[in-house]
Structure formats: structure tokens, C-alpha cells
C-alpha positions, 0 to 999 in steps of 0.5 A, a space after each residue: 457529513 460535510 460536503 466532500 465526496 467520499 472516495 470509496 476504497 473498499 468498492 474500488 478494491 473490490 472492482 480491482 480484485 474482480 478484474 484481477 480474477 478475470 485476468 488470472 482466469 485468462 492467463 491460466 487458459 492461455 498459458 496453463 499456469 497462474 501467478 503464485 504469491 508466497 507470504 512469510 510470517 515470523 512470530 505471533 504478532 496478532 495484527 500480522 496474523 490477521 493481515 496474513 490470513 486476509 492476504 492468503 484468502 484474497 490470493 486464493 479467491 483471485 485464482 492465484 496460488 498461495 504459499 504460506 510459511 508461518 515460522 516460530 518467533 525464535 526462527 534464526 535470521 539464517 533460517 529465514 534467509 535460507 527460506 527466501 533463497 528457496 522461494 527465489 529459486 522456486 519457479 512457481 513463486 512469482 511474488 514474495 512478501 515477508 510480513 513486518 514487523 520481524 522479531 528484534 533479533 532479525 535484521 529486517 533490511 537484510 531480509 528485504 534485500 535478500 528477496 529477488 527484486 523481480 519477486 519483491 511485490 512489496 516494492 521495498 527492495 533498494 533496486 525497486 526503490 531506485 528504479 521508481 526514483 529514477 523513472 524506471 520500471 519498478 514494482 511499486 509499494 502497495 499502499 502508494 500504488 493504491 493511493 495513486 489508483 484512487 487519485 486517478 479514478 477521482 481526478 483523471 489527469 493529475 498533471 500540474 496539480 500541487 501534491 503535498 505529502 505529510 510523511 517521508 517514510 520509505 513505505 509511503 511518503 517517498 514512493 508516493 512522491 516519486 509516483 506523483 512526480 511521474 504523473 507530472 504533479 508538483 510535489 512537496 514532501 513535508 515532515 516533523 521538521 517542516 516549518 508551518 506545516 498547516 500553511 504547506 498543507 493549505 497549498 495542496 490540490 492533493 493532500 496525502 497524510 501518511 504520518 501515523 498521528 491520529 487526526 493530526 491534519 485539521 480541516 483548516 489545514 485543507 485547501 477548499 476543494 482539495 482531494 485528501 488521501 488519508 493513509 493513517 490507521 490509528 486505534 484510539 480510545 472510544 469511551 462513547 462505545 463503552 469502557 475499554 472500547 476503541 475505534 479506528 481513525 486516520 491521520 486526518 480529522 475527518 469531521 472538520 476536513 470533510 467540510 472543506 475538501 472536495 473529496 476525501 478517503 474515510 478510515 476505515 474503508 479508504 486506502 486500507 482495502 487498496 493495499 491487498 488488492 495492489 499486492 495481488 496486482 503486483 503479483 500479476 505484474 511480477 508473474 507477467 514480467 518474469 514469465 514473458 506474458 503480456 500484462 493484462 490491463 488492470 
């Protein structure tokens, strides 16, 4: 283990879930109702099944209502859109999440665009993306929101810090940039076409790696003392564990980076646990906005 402090996303997420549970109990006592989250799974993707099961379990554990819809892989786009329309109209449902990836015959963007923006707890609807980009009130994608909460907890005021994001996806890179701009960071977004990517990374006080390439960011890419947030979850071969065994690694080479960084998220146990906790947080926020309740301090 190097000298970097470990940013324990698992512990932070557990604390956030505890606060959410207490807030939901308070909302139920005051209003006689609880937020409701609907999760839609199409097909038999094994990883998606695990995610959906975990989301449903944590939703119920927090005291919220959980609505799970598991559809056959052959379900038509028309049938899926009909279900979303029904969930949009259902007053007990505050948040709607359609688990990606969807089968090839379904246009994922058309499905995401069909979710009512006020129930879009994944933050992927173009209206929420636009609100976030223009500084408005938006439901924010869960993974970047989780990263921001960890950064605030570790660093306090982020104003003036130089943040470098590796990756420009709509799910992490772009919303992360918008969130950090909102915190008055100076933000650089890098990607596969960036010239001299290691040099750009070395300028970062905050380095967020979200590119989906195992252990790409090396220790000599990291500015001494920087805070490193590793969003990547990659499964690689682990022959040291035995034939056919694998292990999880991030987009950052943890061993070398932890010798240089001031603080770093591990994989697993860093950003990952924050995603579902932030989904629950977004559901509470959506419920409070939609129902005219005061948003608890989470």
C-alpha cells in the first residue's frame, strides 16, 4: 500500500443509505406516503439481473416502494413504451429506471426519452442533461453525483481546483464536467484523441478516470498529492488465482497511482457502491419535487 489515503465509497454509501432511510421514515410520518422507484429489466443479461436485484433490495431496505418489471427479451419496443407511459401516469411511482443495455431491436434513446423528465432518476433524459449543462435544477446521473459527493467529503470546497476528466460519455464524462464547473472548478475533458494525455492528467488536482480501459492511467500520469476518482470497473484475467479466474480493476493502475496520489478510490469499493445510493437519493429528490415536499438534507 502506498501513501495515498483510501476514499471508502462503500462506507460513505452506507452512511448515505442510513440518512435516506431516516428521511423516508420522516416523510412517511409527515405525509403518509413514501417515494416509489420502478425498475424495468428487458431480457436475461446476467450483470443487469444482479444490478436490478441489488436496486430492488436496497430500495425496500430504505423504506421506499419498489416496482420491478421484468420483461422477456423478445418484448417489442411498442410494449416497452406502453409500460413507461403507464409508469409516467402512476402517482405512486416517483422514479423510473430502465436497465441498460436493451436488446438490439429496441432503440434505447427512444425509450430513455419517453421517461417523464421529473421521474428520470438516471438523469439521462435530454431535458435533465440540458438543465445540468445550463446550471438549472436537474436530476443528475447517479455515478457522477456519487463522485461529487466523495470529492466534497474528502476535499470540502472544490472551488478553483483543476479537474481533469478522462472520458466524454453522456453517462459519466460530460455530466461530471458540468457538476465540477458548478463547483467552480477549472475543468479539462480529455478523450481518445487528446494529444499527450499523460501530460494533461499530470495537471489535475482532481483526476476522474471514466474511460473503460483497464489500468490505463499510470502512476506517472498523476500529480503528486492529487485526488484520484476511478470510475472504471473492468474484469481481467487473474491467473494468480487459478485457471479461468478473474478480478476487478479500475481504469487507474492502483498500485502505482497510490504511491503518488494524495487520495484515491479503490476498485471495487470506491465509486461503485455510490451509484445505487445516489439512485435512491435521486428518487427521494424526484418525490419531493413532484409531491411538493421539502427535500431532506442528505
